[in-house]
N, CA and C atoms as a LAMMPS dump frame, in Angstrom:
ITEM: TIMESTEP
0
ITEM: NUMBER OF ATOMS
546
ITEM: BOX BOUNDS ff ff ff
-5.0000000000000000e+02 5.0000000000000000e+02
-5.0000000000000000e+02 5.0000000000000000e+02
-5.0000000000000000e+02 5.0000000000000000e+02
ITEM: ATOMS id mol type element x y z
1 1 1 N 0.687 -1.376 -0.223
2 1 2 C 0.244 -0.418 -0.006
3 1 3 C 1.163 1.606 -0.285
4 2 1 N 0.721 2.142 -0.733
5 2 2 C 1.215 3.771 -0.967
6 2 3 C 0.773 4.07 -0.106
7 3 1 N 1.253 4.696 0.589
8 3 2 C 1.917 6.066 1.467
9 3 3 C 1.253 7.208 0.931
10 4 1 N 0.689 7.722 1.883
11 4 2 C 0.51 9.182 1.415
12 4 3 C 1.062 10.209 2.022
13 5 1 N 1.353 11.27 1.249
14 5 2 C 1.352 13.136 2.016
15 5 3 C -0.014 13.704 2.471
16 6 1 N 0.216 13.888 4.024
17 6 2 C -1.115 15.097 4.168
18 6 3 C -0.624 16.346 4.279
19 7 1 N -1.328 17.129 3.083
20 7 2 C -0.96 18.743 3.93
21 7 3 C -2.544 19.092 4.899
22 8 1 N -1.943 20.196 5.478
23 8 2 C -3.22 20.078 6.379
24 8 3 C -3.103 21.829 6.4
25 9 1 N -3.871 22.749 5.797
26 9 2 C -4.373 24.367 5.848
27 9 3 C -4.838 24.64 6.684
28 10 1 N -4.467 25.076 7.816
29 10 2 C -4.642 25.737 9.058
30 10 3 C -5.854 27.058 9.292
31 11 1 N -7.498 27.116 8.78
32 11 2 C -7.624 28.293 9.143
33 11 3 C -7.633 29.366 8.603
34 12 1 N -6.719 29.094 7.213
35 12 2 C -6.831 30.352 6.08
36 12 3 C -8.35 31.198 5.558
37 13 1 N -8.624 31.188 6.433
38 13 2 C -10.418 31.992 6.157
39 13 3 C -10.04 33.076 6
40 14 1 N -11.063 34.553 5.654
41 14 2 C -10.781 35.672 5.756
42 14 3 C -11.11 36.082 6.338
43 15 1 N -11.415 36.115 7.25
44 15 2 C -11.338 36.348 8.946
45 15 3 C -10.287 36.634 9.756
46 16 1 N -9.11 35.994 9.358
47 16 2 C -8.03 35.587 9.842
48 16 3 C -6.722 36.767 8.736
49 17 1 N -6.913 36.557 7.972
50 17 2 C -6.57 37.199 6.734
51 17 3 C -6.892 38.848 6.872
52 18 1 N -8.008 39.04 5.977
53 18 2 C -8.475 40.575 5.462
54 18 3 C -9.877 41.229 6.56
55 19 1 N -10.067 40.37 7.279
56 19 2 C -11.368 40.235 8.362
57 19 3 C -11.5 41.106 9.58
58 20 1 N -12.094 40.273 10.269
59 20 2 C -12.173 40.813 11.864
60 20 3 C -10.683 40.905 13.166
61 21 1 N -10.249 39.657 12.631
62 21 2 C -8.736 39.125 13.356
63 21 3 C -7.606 39.084 12.366
64 22 1 N -7.971 40.018 11.467
65 22 2 C -6.339 39.805 9.945
66 22 3 C -6.15 40.839 10.573
67 23 1 N -4.451 39.97 9.64
68 23 2 C -3.238 40.928 10.316
69 23 3 C -2.402 40.524 8.941
70 24 1 N -1.126 41.978 8.513
71 24 2 C -0.432 41.564 7.445
72 24 3 C -0.296 40.792 6.82
73 25 1 N 0.538 39.988 7.691
74 25 2 C 1.774 38.911 7.555
75 25 3 C 0.198 37.658 6.936
76 26 1 N -0.669 37.534 7.43
77 26 2 C -1.274 36.421 7.1
78 26 3 C -1.705 37.1 5.522
79 27 1 N -1.513 37.867 4.493
80 27 2 C -2.226 38.267 3.146
81 27 3 C -0.586 37.662 2.626
82 28 1 N 0.069 37.583 2.7
83 28 2 C 1.677 37.066 2.584
84 28 3 C 1.581 35.754 1.731
85 29 1 N 0.888 35.131 2.687
86 29 2 C 1.111 33.62 2.822
87 29 3 C 0.275 33.017 1.557
88 30 1 N -0.483 33.993 0.948
89 30 2 C -1.602 33.265 0.238
90 30 3 C -1.547 32.1 -0.82
91 31 1 N -0.014 33.309 -1.727
92 31 2 C 0.496 32.071 -3.321
93 31 3 C 0.913 30.929 -2.969
94 32 1 N 1.641 31.039 -1.518
95 32 2 C 2.408 30.019 -1.385
96 32 3 C 1.7 28.81 -1.046
97 33 1 N 0.404 28.734 -0.618
98 33 2 C -0.15 27.949 0.341
99 33 3 C -1.49 27.539 -1.687
100 34 1 N -1.359 28.02 -1.579
101 34 2 C -2.286 27.674 -3.182
102 34 3 C -1.801 26.483 -4.02
103 35 1 N 0.079 27.166 -3.864
104 35 2 C 0.796 26.565 -4.844
105 35 3 C 1.764 24.933 -4.294
106 36 1 N 1.764 24.811 -2.778
107 36 2 C 1.112 23.594 -2.82
108 36 3 C 0.119 22.761 -2.346
109 37 1 N -1.142 23.938 -2.525
110 37 2 C -2.578 22.673 -2.163
111 37 3 C -2.08 22.037 -3.541
112 38 1 N -1.878 22.575 -4.425
113 38 2 C -2.217 22.381 -5.824
114 38 3 C -0.483 20.887 -6.377
115 39 1 N 0.327 21.62 -5.623
116 39 2 C 1.681 20.421 -6.164
117 39 3 C 0.898 19.239 -4.995
118 40 1 N -0.098 19.154 -3.825
119 40 2 C -0.946 17.947 -3.662
120 40 3 C -1.234 17.045 -4.093
121 41 1 N -2.051 18.382 -4.729
122 41 2 C -2.917 17.263 -5.641
123 41 3 C -2.552 16.717 -6.929
124 42 1 N -1.518 17.511 -7.246
125 42 2 C -1.658 16.666 -8.616
126 42 3 C -0.248 15.352 -8.258
127 43 1 N 0.319 15.377 -7.237
128 43 2 C 0.69 14.414 -6.939
129 43 3 C -0.023 13.313 -6.35
130 44 1 N -1.018 13.359 -5.919
131 44 2 C -2.199 12.508 -5.682
132 44 3 C -2.195 12.417 -4.029
133 45 1 N -1.908 13.399 -3.522
134 45 2 C -1.413 13.658 -2.361
135 45 3 C -3.361 13.755 -1.908
136 46 1 N -3.242 14.102 -0.274
137 46 2 C -4.613 14.317 0.372
138 46 3 C -3.931 16.061 0.932
139 47 1 N -4.99 16.334 1.076
140 47 2 C -5.153 17.936 1.025
141 47 3 C -6.337 18.42 2.301
142 48 1 N -6.412 18.679 3.54
143 48 2 C -6.811 19.041 4.261
144 48 3 C -7.331 20.604 4.962
145 49 1 N -8.459 20.298 5.151
146 49 2 C -8.478 22.187 5.47
147 49 3 C -9.631 22.164 6.67
148 50 1 N -9.139 22.738 7.866
149 50 2 C -9.741 23.002 9.205
150 50 3 C -10.207 24.666 8.819
151 51 1 N -11.106 24.796 8.811
152 51 2 C -12.162 26.27 9.018
153 51 3 C -12.517 26.482 10.386
154 52 1 N -12.223 27.456 11.117
155 52 2 C -12.964 28.026 12.726
156 52 3 C -14.016 28.073 11.618
157 53 1 N -14.763 27.972 13.095
158 53 2 C -16.234 27.886 12.939
159 53 3 C -17.106 28.44 13.968
160 54 1 N -17.84 29.338 14.089
161 54 2 C -18.47 30.207 15.248
162 54 3 C -20.082 30.041 14.517
163 55 1 N -20.988 30.215 15.762
164 55 2 C -22.26 30.311 15.715
165 55 3 C -22.581 32.296 15.994
166 56 1 N -24.193 32.328 16.341
167 56 2 C -24.163 33.318 16.596
168 56 3 C -23.925 33.504 18.381
169 57 1 N -23.881 32.681 19.029
170 57 2 C -23.322 32.494 20.34
171 57 3 C -21.936 32.867 20.583
172 58 1 N -20.909 33.42 19.751
173 58 2 C -19.857 32.669 20.236
174 58 3 C -19.362 33.669 21.804
175 59 1 N -20.023 34.938 21.565
176 59 2 C -19.587 35.902 22.55
177 59 3 C -19.745 35.003 23.709
178 60 1 N -20.774 34.223 24.549
179 60 2 C -21.473 33.123 25.162
180 60 3 C -20.105 32.225 26.015
181 61 1 N -19.925 32.037 24.558
182 61 2 C -18.586 30.528 24.673
183 61 3 C -17.633 30.972 25.542
184 62 1 N -16.808 29.897 25.518
185 62 2 C -15.158 29.892 26.716
186 62 3 C -14.318 30.783 25.831
187 63 1 N -14.277 30.683 24.131
188 63 2 C -13.485 31.569 23.504
189 63 3 C -13.45 32.788 23.181
190 64 1 N -15.033 32.87 23.178
191 64 2 C -15.789 33.553 23.297
192 64 3 C -15.395 35.267 24.013
193 65 1 N -15.514 34.965 25.476
194 65 2 C -15.483 35.675 26.582
195 65 3 C -13.667 36.222 26.833
196 66 1 N -12.901 35.377 26.727
197 66 2 C -11.473 35.5 26.317
198 66 3 C -10.889 36.023 25.32
199 67 1 N -11.404 36.208 23.782
200 67 2 C -11.235 35.899 22.773
201 67 3 C -12.578 37.004 22.112
202 68 1 N -13.266 38.365 22.482
203 68 2 C -14.53 38.735 22.466
204 68 3 C -14.817 39.82 20.432
205 69 1 N -14.148 38.901 19.823
206 69 2 C -13.985 39.493 18.579
207 69 3 C -14.948 38.433 17.504
208 70 1 N -15.913 38.87 17.762
209 70 2 C -17.018 37.771 16.691
210 70 3 C -16.203 37.475 15.41
211 71 1 N -15.596 36.188 15.114
212 71 2 C -15.266 35.742 13.265
213 71 3 C -15.459 34.914 12.955
214 72 1 N -15.109 34.158 11.89
215 72 2 C -15.617 33.102 10.95
216 72 3 C -16.794 32.395 11.839
217 73 1 N -18.154 33.238 11.994
218 73 2 C -19.618 32.812 12.169
219 73 3 C -20.008 32.156 10.664
220 74 1 N -20.431 31.141 11.006
221 74 2 C -20.391 30.272 9.708
222 74 3 C -21.655 30.347 9.003
223 75 1 N -21.791 31.076 8.118
224 75 2 C -22.567 31.425 6.763
225 75 3 C -22.374 32.838 6.017
226 76 1 N -20.933 33.768 6.913
227 76 2 C -20.597 34.236 6.706
228 76 3 C -19.271 34.666 5.813
229 77 1 N -18.949 35.848 5.027
230 77 2 C -17.894 35.678 4.361
231 77 3 C -16.976 35.974 5.137
232 78 1 N -16.626 36.447 6.294
233 78 2 C -15.633 35.567 7.011
234 78 3 C -14.86 34.729 7.218
235 79 1 N -15.952 33.898 6.855
236 79 2 C -15.84 31.978 7.418
237 79 3 C -15.293 31.274 6.072
238 80 1 N -15.205 32.425 4.966
239 80 2 C -14.826 31.168 3.853
240 80 3 C -13.328 31.25 3.83
241 81 1 N -12.997 30.287 2.837
242 81 2 C -11.034 30.483 2.258
243 81 3 C -11.431 32.186 2.058
244 82 1 N -9.537 32.526 1.759
245 82 2 C -9.564 33.233 1.305
246 82 3 C -8.705 32.968 0.551
247 83 1 N -8.609 34.034 -1.048
248 83 2 C -8.082 34.16 -2.316
249 83 3 C -8.251 33.208 -3.057
250 84 1 N -6.331 33.055 -3.34
251 84 2 C -5.883 31.505 -4.196
252 84 3 C -5.645 30.445 -2.996
253 85 1 N -5.62 30.986 -2.419
254 85 2 C -6.522 29.153 -1.447
255 85 3 C -8.048 28.928 -1.966
256 86 1 N -8.537 29.52 -1.77
257 86 2 C -10.091 29.401 -2.011
258 86 3 C -9.947 29.048 -3.44
259 87 1 N -9.721 29.571 -4.518
260 87 2 C -9.38 29.023 -5.851
261 87 3 C -8.973 27.318 -5.81
262 88 1 N -7.648 27.286 -5.443
263 88 2 C -7.692 26.305 -5.252
264 88 3 C -8.399 25.347 -4.938
265 89 1 N -8.821 25.014 -3.771
266 89 2 C -9.486 24.572 -2.593
267 89 3 C -11.112 24.201 -3.797
268 90 1 N -11.116 25.45 -4.506
269 90 2 C -12.743 24.989 -5.524
270 90 3 C -12.108 24.325 -7.156
271 91 1 N -11.258 24.378 -7.12
272 91 2 C -10.719 24.048 -8.601
273 91 3 C -10.442 21.985 -7.879
274 92 1 N -9.73 22.42 -7.071
275 92 2 C -9.225 20.968 -6.523
276 92 3 C -10.148 19.725 -6.521
277 93 1 N -11.601 20.745 -5.799
278 93 2 C -12.211 19.491 -5.03
279 93 3 C -12.492 18.803 -5.694
280 94 1 N -12.475 18.855 -6.809
281 94 2 C -13.386 17.813 -7.677
282 94 3 C -13.007 16.567 -8.099
283 95 1 N -12.106 16.518 -7.435
284 95 2 C -10.761 15.128 -7.655
285 95 3 C -10.899 14.639 -6.105
286 96 1 N -11.251 14.799 -5.557
287 96 2 C -11.717 13.662 -3.706
288 96 3 C -10.905 13.764 -3.302
289 97 1 N -9.41 14.168 -3.035
290 97 2 C -8.195 14.368 -2.086
291 97 3 C -8.516 15.287 -1.407
292 98 1 N -9.898 16.291 -1.077
293 98 2 C -9.735 17.031 -0.596
294 98 3 C -10.863 16.633 1.3
295 99 1 N -10.183 17.124 2.352
296 99 2 C -11.369 17.009 3.139
297 99 3 C -11.299 18.59 3.821
298 100 1 N -12.556 18.768 4.456
299 100 2 C -12.886 20.288 4.9
300 100 3 C -13.344 19.789 6.658
301 101 1 N -13.141 20.181 7.357
302 101 2 C -13.16 19.742 9.246
303 101 3 C -13.583 21.029 10.079
304 102 1 N -14.797 21.449 9.619
305 102 2 C -15.289 22.449 10.909
306 102 3 C -14.904 22.543 12.317
307 103 1 N -14.412 23.693 12.608
308 103 2 C -14.255 23.476 14.238
309 103 3 C -14.796 24.331 14.764
310 104 1 N -14.6 23.892 16.075
311 104 2 C -15.739 25.006 17.298
312 104 3 C -14.144 25.91 17.736
313 105 1 N -13.178 25.543 18.31
314 105 2 C -12.04 25.153 19.067
315 105 3 C -10.787 25.325 17.986
316 106 1 N -9.92 25.68 18.95
317 106 2 C -8.501 26.035 18.333
318 106 3 C -7.997 24.181 17.285
319 107 1 N -8.458 22.984 18.123
320 107 2 C -8.231 21.909 17.185
321 107 3 C -9.953 21.394 16.927
322 108 1 N -8.751 20.038 15.741
323 108 2 C -10.497 19.413 15.122
324 108 3 C -10.305 18.017 15.416
325 109 1 N -11.415 18.051 16.987
326 109 2 C -11.292 16.94 16.962
327 109 3 C -11.968 15.216 15.88
328 110 1 N -12.145 15.907 14.503
329 110 2 C -12.702 15.414 13.424
330 110 3 C -11.056 15.084 12.861
331 111 1 N -10.779 15.971 12.713
332 111 2 C -9.327 15.704 11.729
333 111 3 C -8.3 15.215 12.96
334 112 1 N -8.39 14.77 13.815
335 112 2 C -7.749 13.688 14.786
336 112 3 C -8.145 12.466 14.692
337 113 1 N -9.743 12.441 14.441
338 113 2 C -10.451 11.006 13.821
339 113 3 C -9.914 10.105 12.684
340 114 1 N -9.802 11.489 12.138
341 114 2 C -9.865 11.2 10.574
342 114 3 C -8.331 10.377 10.372
343 115 1 N -6.855 11.131 11.022
344 115 2 C -5.916 11.26 10.51
345 115 3 C -5.725 9.366 11.43
346 116 1 N -6.28 9.179 12.326
347 116 2 C -5.375 7.975 13.236
348 116 3 C -5.991 7.029 12.406
349 117 1 N -7.712 7.068 12.32
350 117 2 C -7.889 5.895 11.014
351 117 3 C -7.234 6.018 10.005
352 118 1 N -6.702 6.468 9.21
353 118 2 C -5.236 6.045 8.217
354 118 3 C -3.834 6.209 8.929
355 119 1 N -3.327 6.353 10.021
356 119 2 C -1.985 6.521 10.155
357 119 3 C -1.19 5.871 9.703
358 120 1 N -1.859 4.621 9.488
359 120 2 C -0.945 3.423 9.045
360 120 3 C -0.353 3.747 7.001
361 121 1 N -1.558 4.703 6.535
362 121 2 C -1.376 4.907 4.859
363 121 3 C -0.092 6.548 5.041
364 122 1 N 0.175 7.288 6.223
365 122 2 C 0.796 8.43 6.006
366 122 3 C 1.465 8.257 6.177
367 123 1 N 2.598 8.545 5.375
368 123 2 C 4.321 8.874 5.285
369 123 3 C 3.928 10.613 6.297
370 124 1 N 3.984 11.627 5.708
371 124 2 C 4.342 12.951 6.882
372 124 3 C 2.73 13.789 6.046
373 125 1 N 2.942 14.775 7.06
374 125 2 C 2.297 15.577 7.343
375 125 3 C 2.419 17.092 7.286
376 126 1 N 1.779 17.79 6.862
377 126 2 C 2.289 18.806 6.809
378 126 3 C 1.59 20.177 6.715
379 127 1 N 1.814 21.339 7.841
380 127 2 C 0.666 22.494 8.202
381 127 3 C 1.606 23.506 7.839
382 128 1 N 0.072 24.118 6.981
383 128 2 C 0.48 25.451 6.336
384 128 3 C -0.772 26.35 7.619
385 129 1 N -0.467 27.382 7.295
386 129 2 C -1.479 28.58 7.963
387 129 3 C -2.425 29.034 8.837
388 130 1 N -2.771 29.766 9.738
389 130 2 C -2.653 30.77 10.832
390 130 3 C -3.469 29.822 12.108
391 131 1 N -3.191 30.641 13.151
392 131 2 C -2.218 30.764 13.977
393 131 3 C -1.814 30.301 14.4
394 132 1 N -0.098 31.04 14.254
395 132 2 C 1.292 29.753 14.953
396 132 3 C 0.546 29.235 15.976
397 133 1 N 0.56 30.436 17
398 133 2 C 0.378 29.784 18.371
399 133 3 C -0.798 29.465 18.559
400 134 1 N -1.995 28.931 18.098
401 134 2 C -2.665 28.849 18.717
402 134 3 C -3.282 27.948 17.524
403 135 1 N -4.032 27.907 16.661
404 135 2 C -4.509 26.925 15.785
405 135 3 C -3.726 26.1 14.992
406 136 1 N -2.758 26.439 14.858
407 136 2 C -1.554 25.5 14.111
408 136 3 C -0.659 24.639 14.624
409 137 1 N -0.221 24.677 16.369
410 137 2 C 0.08 24.362 17.484
411 137 3 C -0.616 23.186 17.525
412 138 1 N -2.057 23.435 17.835
413 138 2 C -2.816 22.488 18.172
414 138 3 C -2.991 21.33 17.08
415 139 1 N -3.34 21.781 16.444
416 139 2 C -3.41 21.138 15.102
417 139 3 C -2.565 20.275 14.342
418 140 1 N -1.296 20.666 14.936
419 140 2 C -0.077 20.251 15.005
420 140 3 C 0.416 18.624 15.751
421 141 1 N 0.438 19.166 17.016
422 141 2 C 0.027 18.09 18.425
423 141 3 C -1.354 17.156 18.191
424 142 1 N -2.058 17.179 17.055
425 142 2 C -3.266 16.736 16.963
426 142 3 C -2.103 15.503 15.751
427 143 1 N -1.87 16.189 15.325
428 143 2 C -1.637 15.237 14.255
429 143 3 C -0.454 14.352 14.538
430 144 1 N 0.467 15.037 15.375
431 144 2 C 1.232 13.651 15.649
432 144 3 C 1.255 13.126 17.464
433 145 1 N 0.037 13.155 17.743
434 145 2 C -0.646 11.911 18.084
435 145 3 C -1.377 11.189 17.991
436 146 1 N -1.6 11.441 16.682
437 146 2 C -3.265 10.268 15.865
438 146 3 C -2.03 9.396 15.344
439 147 1 N -0.84 10.351 14.629
440 147 2 C 0.01 9.32 13.376
441 147 3 C 1.575 9.389 14.076
442 148 1 N 1.746 8.577 15.622
443 148 2 C 2.819 9.429 15.85
444 148 3 C 3.922 8.981 14.785
445 149 1 N 3.814 8.083 13.768
446 149 2 C 5.487 7.739 12.989
447 149 3 C 5.552 8.472 11.857
448 150 1 N 4.18 8.863 11.198
449 150 2 C 4.777 10.012 10.19
450 150 3 C 5.815 11.569 10.684
451 151 1 N 6.555 11.962 9.919
452 151 2 C 6.271 12.971 10.08
453 151 3 C 6.068 14.382 10.13
454 152 1 N 5.936 14.593 10.765
455 152 2 C 4.903 16.639 11.231
456 152 3 C 5.65 17.559 10.564
457 153 1 N 5.304 18.234 9.878
458 153 2 C 6.144 19.606 9.069
459 153 3 C 5.214 20.325 9.628
460 154 1 N 6.786 21.527 9.908
461 154 2 C 5.871 22.936 10.115
462 154 3 C 6.765 23.843 9.257
463 155 1 N 5.449 24.457 7.625
464 155 2 C 5.969 25.215 6.951
465 155 3 C 6.197 26.424 7.336
466 156 1 N 7.594 27.15 8.043
467 156 2 C 7.726 28.326 8.297
468 156 3 C 7.524 29.451 8.059
469 157 1 N 7.384 29.637 6.695
470 157 2 C 7.167 30.14 5.903
471 157 3 C 5.986 30.698 5.323
472 158 1 N 4.889 29.518 5.804
473 158 2 C 3.274 29.976 5.78
474 158 3 C 2.652 29.809 6.934
475 159 1 N 3.254 29.624 7.83
476 159 2 C 2.943 29.71 8.794
477 159 3 C 2.866 31.577 9.413
478 160 1 N 1.526 32.187 9.824
479 160 2 C 1.526 33.45 10.754
480 160 3 C 1.362 33.217 11.816
481 161 1 N 1.662 34.12 12.536
482 161 2 C 0.765 34.922 13.421
483 161 3 C 0.063 36.589 13.351
484 162 1 N -0.612 36.756 15.059
485 162 2 C -0.426 38.761 14.632
486 162 3 C 0.58 39.17 15.515
487 163 1 N 1.605 37.884 15.702
488 163 2 C 2.362 37.968 17.14
489 163 3 C 3.63 36.869 16.671
490 164 1 N 4.564 38.223 16.545
491 164 2 C 5.841 37.175 16.188
492 164 3 C 6.262 36.382 16.95
493 165 1 N 6.43 37.023 18.516
494 165 2 C 7.131 36.552 19.074
495 165 3 C 6.738 35.424 19.79
496 166 1 N 5.532 35.091 19.918
497 166 2 C 4.611 34.007 20.181
498 166 3 C 4.552 32.895 19.157
499 167 1 N 4.186 33.55 17.572
500 167 2 C 4.923 32.584 16.471
501 167 3 C 6.4 32.375 16.679
502 168 1 N 7.153 32.67 16.956
503 168 2 C 8.313 31.933 17.065
504 168 3 C 8.546 31.179 18.476
505 169 1 N 7.685 31.32 19.363
506 169 2 C 7.796 30.775 20.376
507 169 3 C 7.475 29.419 19.953
508 170 1 N 5.818 29.153 19.149
509 170 2 C 5.392 28.017 19.296
510 170 3 C 6.045 26.951 18.184
511 171 1 N 6.845 27.941 17.234
512 171 2 C 7.76 27.5 15.988
513 171 3 C 8.674 26.362 17.288
514 172 1 N 9.56 27.148 18.252
515 172 2 C 10.768 26.604 18.622
516 172 3 C 9.568 25.336 19.382
517 173 1 N 8.693 25.574 20.103
518 173 2 C 7.417 24.466 20.925
519 173 3 C 7.618 23.241 20.007
520 174 1 N 7.086 23.755 18.471
521 174 2 C 7.102 22.249 17.741
522 174 3 C 8.12 21.526 17.228
523 175 1 N 9.69 22.572 17.358
524 175 2 C 10.644 21.789 16.929
525 175 3 C 10.515 20.719 17.982
526 176 1 N 10.68 21.06 19.484
527 176 2 C 11.069 20.863 20.352
528 176 3 C 9.937 19.29 20.661
529 177 1 N 9.018 19.196 20.184
530 177 2 C 8.277 18.065 20.357
531 177 3 C 8.846 17.38 18.782
532 178 1 N 9.391 17.034 18.374
533 178 2 C 10.136 16.631 16.66
534 178 3 C 9.694 16.616 15.905
535 179 1 N 8.864 17.681 15.46
536 179 2 C 8.331 18.397 14.59
537 179 3 C 9.146 18.685 14.125
538 180 1 N 9.712 18.587 12.174
539 180 2 C 10.298 19.192 11.16
540 180 3 C 9.618 20.769 10.87
541 181 1 N 10.341 22.035 11.531
542 181 2 C 10.109 23.183 11.115
543 181 3 C 11.124 23.336 9.873
544 182 1 N 10.433 23.974 8.897
545 182 2 C 11.891 23.901 7.554
546 182 3 C 11.197 25.832 6.893
């Protein structure tokens, strides 16, 4: 059985790029992420998207109380994927190697389950997207737990945070957890 490579695009949604929680560095990732999606699809590998997903009651949730900025509300334009990444998702979706997981918190339990159920078929997992010190690190830990024998790769030039210090600290923590930061 051929092992597959997996690309996980973490929360690359409009609200994190140019919306409610947008930051300048996030927009610079778009072309690189879109190119990587196409590369994985052309190789017959898997692409998985996590989608930060909140509802009208967001401000009453634990996260909403600590981060009182409504964002990524299901059905809003801010919930949608951003730019060229969105185009790559919609262009390649018909090929059937793309998965999307809605999540209400930093990490995705559906992603964990999907990876764990296929761990014997996964060679490596590469993560890109936002926010490095919150959702990227959470989903990287999930990937490591679900697929302990797969190489976990963080593309340091294709992840970003609104806080450069925390971004670098998160990269350091992931590297200390035997993940490849390249």
